[in-house]
C-alpha positions in Angstrom: 0.3 0.0 0.3 1.4 3.3 -0.7 1.4 5.1 2.8 0.2 9.0 2.7 0.4 12.0 5.3 -1.9 12.4 7.9 -4.3 15.4 8.4 -2.7 17.8 11.4 -4.5 17.6 14.2 -3.8 19.0 18.1 -5.9 19.4 21.1 -6.7 22.9 22.4 -9.2 24.5 25.0 -12.2 26.5 24.2 -14.0 28.3 27.0 -14.5 25.0 29.3 -14.3 22.6 26.2 -11.4 21.0 25.6 -11.3 20.8 21.5 -9.8 18.8 18.4 -9.2 20.5 15.2 -8.0 19.1 12.0 -6.4 21.2 9.3 -5.0 20.1 6.1 -1.5 19.4 5.5 -0.8 22.5 3.4 2.5 22.6 1.1 4.6 25.0 2.0 5.5 28.0 -0.4 9.2 26.9 -0.4 7.9 23.6 -1.7 5.8 24.5 -4.2 9.0 26.2 -6.1 11.0 23.3 -5.8 8.0 21.1 -7.4 7.9 23.7 -9.9 11.5 23.7 -10.7 11.2 20.0 -10.7 8.6 19.9 -13.4 10.7 22.4 -15.5 13.1 19.9 -15.3 11.7 16.6 -16.2 9.4 18.7 -18.5 12.3 19.5 -20.5 13.6 16.0 -20.0 10.0 14.2 -20.7 10.3 16.4 -24.4 13.4 15.0 -25.1 12.2 11.2 -24.6 9.1 12.6 -26.6 11.3 13.7 -29.6 12.8 10.6 -29.3 9.5 8.4 -29.0 8.7 10.6 -32.1 10.6 8.7 -34.1 9.9 5.6 -33.8 5.7 5.9 -33.3 5.2 8.7 -35.9 5.9 6.3 -38.9 3.9 3.4 -37.8 1.3 5.5 -36.6 1.1 7.1 -40.1 1.7 3.9 -42.1 -1.2 2.0 -40.4 -3.7 5.1 -40.1 -3.6 8.1 -42.4 -3.6 11.1 -40.2 -1.9 13.6 -37.6 1.0 11.5 -35.2 -0.3 14.1 -32.1 -4.5 14.1 -30.4 -4.8 16.7 -28.5 -8.4 17.5 -26.1 -9.6 20.4 -24.5 -9.5 19.4 -20.5 -10.1 21.3 -17.2 -7.1 22.4 -15.3 -5.9 24.8 -12.5 -8.4 27.4 -11.5 -10.7 26.2 -13.7 -8.4 27.3 -16.4 -8.9 25.4 -20.1 -6.2 24.0 -22.0 -5.3 22.0 -24.7 -3.9 18.7 -23.3 -1.4 16.8 -26.1 -1.1 12.4 -26.6 0.1 10.5 -29.1 -2.4 9.5 -31.1 -3.5 5.7 -30.4 -6.9 5.9 -32.4 -8.2 5.6 -35.8 -9.0 9.6 -37.0 -12.8 8.6 -37.0 -12.6 6.8 -33.7 -15.5 9.5 -32.2 -17.9 8.9 -35.0 -17.3 5.2 -34.5 -18.2 5.6 -30.6 -22.0 5.8 -31.9 -21.7 2.7 -33.7 -20.7 1.7 -31.0 -22.7 2.3 -27.8 -24.3 -1.0 -28.0 -21.1 -2.9 -26.8 -20.2 -0.7 -24.3 -19.8 -2.4 -21.3 -20.2 0.4 -18.9 -23.8 1.6 -18.4 -23.7 4.5 -16.1 -23.2 6.1 -19.7 -19.8 8.7 -18.7 -17.5 6.0 -19.2 -16.6 4.2 -22.7 -15.1 0.4 -22.5 -15.1 -2.3 -25.2 -13.4 -5.5 -25.0 -12.4 -5.2 -28.5 -12.3 -1.6 -29.1 -12.0 -1.4 -33.4 -11.3 2.3 -33.2 -7.5 1.2 -32.1 -4.9 1.5 -34.5 -4.0 -2.2 -35.7 -6.1 -3.7 -33.3 -8.4 -6.4 -34.7 -10.3 -9.6 -34.4 -9.4 -12.8 -35.6 -12.1 -15.2 -37.3 -11.3 -17.8 -34.2 -12.8 -14.6 -31.9 -9.3 -13.4 -29.9 -7.9 -10.4 -30.3 -5.3 -9.4 -32.0 -3.4 -6.0 -30.3 -1.9 -3.2 -32.6 0.0 -0.7 -32.8 -2.5 2.0 -31.0 -2.8 -1.1 -27.9 1.1 -0.8 -27.3 1.1 3.1 -27.3 -1.4 2.6 -24.8 -0.5 -0.4 -23.0 2.9 1.3 -22.3 1.3 4.6 -21.4 3.5 6.1 -24.1 0.7 8.5 -25.6 1.2 10.0 -22.5 4.5 11.4 -23.0 3.4 14.8 -25.2 2.0 16.0 -22.0 5.7 16.8 -20.6 5.4 19.8 -22.5 2.5 21.0 -21.3 4.0 20.2 -17.8 6.9 22.5 -19.3 4.1 25.0 -20.7 2.6 25.2 -16.8 -0.5 23.8 -18.0 0.5 20.7 -15.9 2.6 19.3 -13.2 4.2 15.8 -13.4 1.9 14.8 -10.1 -1.2 16.3 -10.0 -4.9 15.1 -10.2 -5.9 13.9 -14.0 -7.5 16.6 -15.3 -10.8 15.8 -16.8 -13.0 16.8 -20.3 -15.8 19.7 -19.1 -18.7 17.6 -19.8 -17.6 14.6 -17.9 -16.8 16.9 -14.9 -20.6 18.4 -15.0 -21.4 15.0 -14.3 -19.4 13.7 -12.0 -19.5 16.4 -9.8 -23.7 15.4 -9.5 -22.0 12.2 -7.3 -18.8 13.8 -6.2 -18.9 17.1 -5.4 -15.7 17.9 -4.1 -13.9 17.4 -7.7 -13.8 21.0 -7.7 -11.7 21.5 -4.7 -8.9 19.6 -7.3 -8.9 22.3 -9.2 -6.9 24.0 -6.9 -3.5 22.4 -7.8 -2.3 22.1 -11.2 -3.5 18.7 -12.7 -0.6 15.9 -13.0 0.5 13.1 -15.5 -0.2 10.6 -12.5 -1.5 11.1 -9.9 -2.4 8.9 -6.6 -5.9 7.8 -8.0 -4.1 7.2 -10.8 -2.0 4.8 -9.6 -4.5 2.8 -7.7 -7.2 2.4 -9.8 -5.5 3.4 -13.5 -8.3 4.1 -15.9 -11.5 3.8 -14.1 -13.6 0.8 -15.7 -17.3 3.0 -14.4 -18.2 5.8 -11.9 -18.1 4.1 -8.6 -14.2 3.1 -9.0 -13.6 6.9 -10.9 -15.5 8.5 -7.4 -12.9 6.1 -5.7 -10.2 7.1 -7.6 -11.6 10.9 -7.2 -11.1 10.2 -3.8 -7.4 9.6 -3.6 -6.8 12.2 -5.4 -8.2 14.0 -2.5 -6.3 12.3 -0.5 -3.2 13.6 -2.2 -4.3 17.2 -2.2 -5.1 17.4 1.1 -1.4 15.8 1.8 0.6 17.0 -0.5 4.3 16.7 -0.1 7.4 16.5 -2.1 7.8 13.2 -0.3 4.1 12.0 -1.9 5.4 13.3 -5.2 8.1 11.1 -5.1 6.1 8.1 -4.0 3.9 8.3 -6.7 6.6 8.5 -9.3 7.8 5.4 -8.3 4.5 3.3 -7.5 4.0 4.5 -11.3 6.6 3.1 -12.6 5.8 -0.2 -11.5 1.8 0.5 -11.8 3.1 1.0 -15.9 5.9 -2.0 -15.6 3.5 -5.3 -14.0 0.0 -3.6 -15.4 -0.9 -3.7 -12.1 -2.3 -0.3 -9.6 -0.9 -0.4 -5.8 
């Protein structure tokens, strides 16, 4: 299990009563400056790695699916500011249009998530005559989280941090806050490429798991520290390599 810090608690006298006061562990200004410095350095290194990946992934993507190498999407970040999040494209260019055609096969019934046992929208993914699924370059990009690397550019620009709650789309937020109204508090910090919720649950399969993931991100928000960021980074590597959450 990933251990996190605890909220500050202290006992004081208020009139004739003994009161237990609890407060959030807030990260100091100095730690925030160090966190941003780490993001800048990490963003630079990440952009170099993204460039190296581009040399190998771009031809593979282009050959199997003509179109842009990168995919962008509007997400909501710190203080509710919208920004363009970048990824290596792992789906065919008409993936969004084909989503409606595949709606009946969606194994998540809550309407917020879209999960298929076999997703033909992923580049190179196909179903063989015997029913088995043969993965393609798109699956490879997603399974190893290579699609997330272009977000180091978002980190360098200041839209995101390396560690922080994952940014979501506006329509998704409008729906999820009905069940998790605390979500808006997560907009007080920069969103991240990886988060406590991600290393625990990955990409949640249904709304209940999503809310649990957000609760873990809220736990991170309440206990932010550089030490926790380091733990999350270590567990992110373990999660990507093993394919399992913590």
